[in-house]
C-alpha positions in Angstrom: 9.8 13.0 -7.7 8.3 15.4 -5.2 7.0 17.5 -7.9 5.5 14.5 -9.8 4.0 13.3 -6.5 2.6 16.8 -5.9 1.1 17.0 -9.3 -0.3 13.6 -9.0 -1.9 14.5 -5.7 -3.4 17.5 -7.2 -4.8 15.6 -10.2 -6.4 13.0 -7.8 -7.7 15.7 -5.6 -9.3 17.3 -8.6 -10.6 14.1 -9.8 -12.5 13.5 -6.4 -13.6 17.1 -6.0 -17.1 16.6 -7.4 -17.7 13.5 -5.2 -19.4 14.4 -1.9 -20.0 11.7 0.8 -23.7 11.7 -0.1 -22.7 11.1 -3.8 -20.3 8.3 -2.8 -23.1 6.4 -0.9 -25.6 6.7 -3.9 -23.1 5.7 -6.6 -22.4 2.0 -6.9 -19.0 1.5 -5.3 -16.3 0.2 -7.7 -14.6 -3.0 -7.0 -11.3 -1.2 -6.1 -12.7 0.3 -2.8 -12.7 -1.3 0.6 -12.4 -0.3 4.3 -9.0 1.3 4.9 -7.8 -1.3 7.3 -8.3 -4.1 4.8 -6.7 -2.0 1.9 -3.5 -1.4 4.1 -3.4 -5.0 5.2 -3.5 -6.1 1.5 -0.9 -3.6 0.4 1.5 -4.7 3.2 1.0 -8.4 3.0 0.6 -8.9 -0.8 3.1 -6.2 -1.9 5.3 -5.1 1.0 4.2 -1.6 0.4 4.2 0.9 3.4 3.2 4.5 3.6 5.5 6.9 1.9 3.7 10.2 1.8 0.2 11.6 2.5 -1.8 14.9 1.7 -5.3 16.3 2.3 -7.6 16.4 -0.8 -10.9 17.9 -1.6 -13.9 16.9 0.7 -11.3 16.1 3.4 -10.2 13.0 1.5 -6.8 11.7 2.4 -4.4 11.0 -0.5 -1.6 8.6 0.3 1.3 6.9 -1.6 2.4 3.6 -0.5 5.5 1.8 -1.9 7.8 -1.0 -1.5 11.6 -0.3 -1.3 12.2 -4.0 -2.1 10.1 -4.5 -5.2 9.6 -0.8 -6.4 6.0 -1.3 -6.5 3.7 1.6 -5.5 0.0 2.5 -5.1 -1.9 5.7 -4.6 -5.0 5.7 -2.5 -7.8 8.0 -1.6 -9.7 7.6 1.7 -12.9 9.3 2.2 -14.0 10.6 5.7 -16.2 7.4 5.9 -13.2 5.3 6.0 -13.8 4.0 2.4 -10.4 3.6 0.7 -10.1 3.4 -3.1 -7.1 2.6 -5.1 -6.4 5.3 -7.7 -3.2 4.2 -9.5 -0.4 1.7 -9.1 2.9 0.9 -10.9 6.6 -0.1 -10.6 10.0 1.5 -10.3 9.1 3.7 -7.3 12.0 6.0 -6.4 12.1 8.1 -3.2 13.8 11.4 -4.2 14.6 14.4 -1.8 14.9 17.6 -3.7 15.5 21.0 -2.3 14.4 24.4 -3.7 17.1 26.5 -5.4 18.3 29.3 -3.1 16.3 32.6 -3.6 17.7 35.9 -3.6 20.1 38.2 -5.5 22.1 36.2 -8.2 24.9 38.9 -8.4 
């Protein structure tokens, strides 16, 4: 699951790579964006989702994964330095997996 989340974070980061803060202000804002506090409140109250992981993307955007352990719903958001948070993806059947790297070294 960490690999999937890592690949998803890379994909989202690449998607947002071309958007600068100036670009974000001149382009009409999509309906799935709002101030970060409003988005977090909605995710918590409406879906029971809490932050599961985060990473830093292009242009200092914060990529976060929110999920509910009760319902299995999940949401990925991108927050720009201005505080504007956009929903990138959402779904069901979230599972939190902890995987370790195989040991490195001599196999003999």
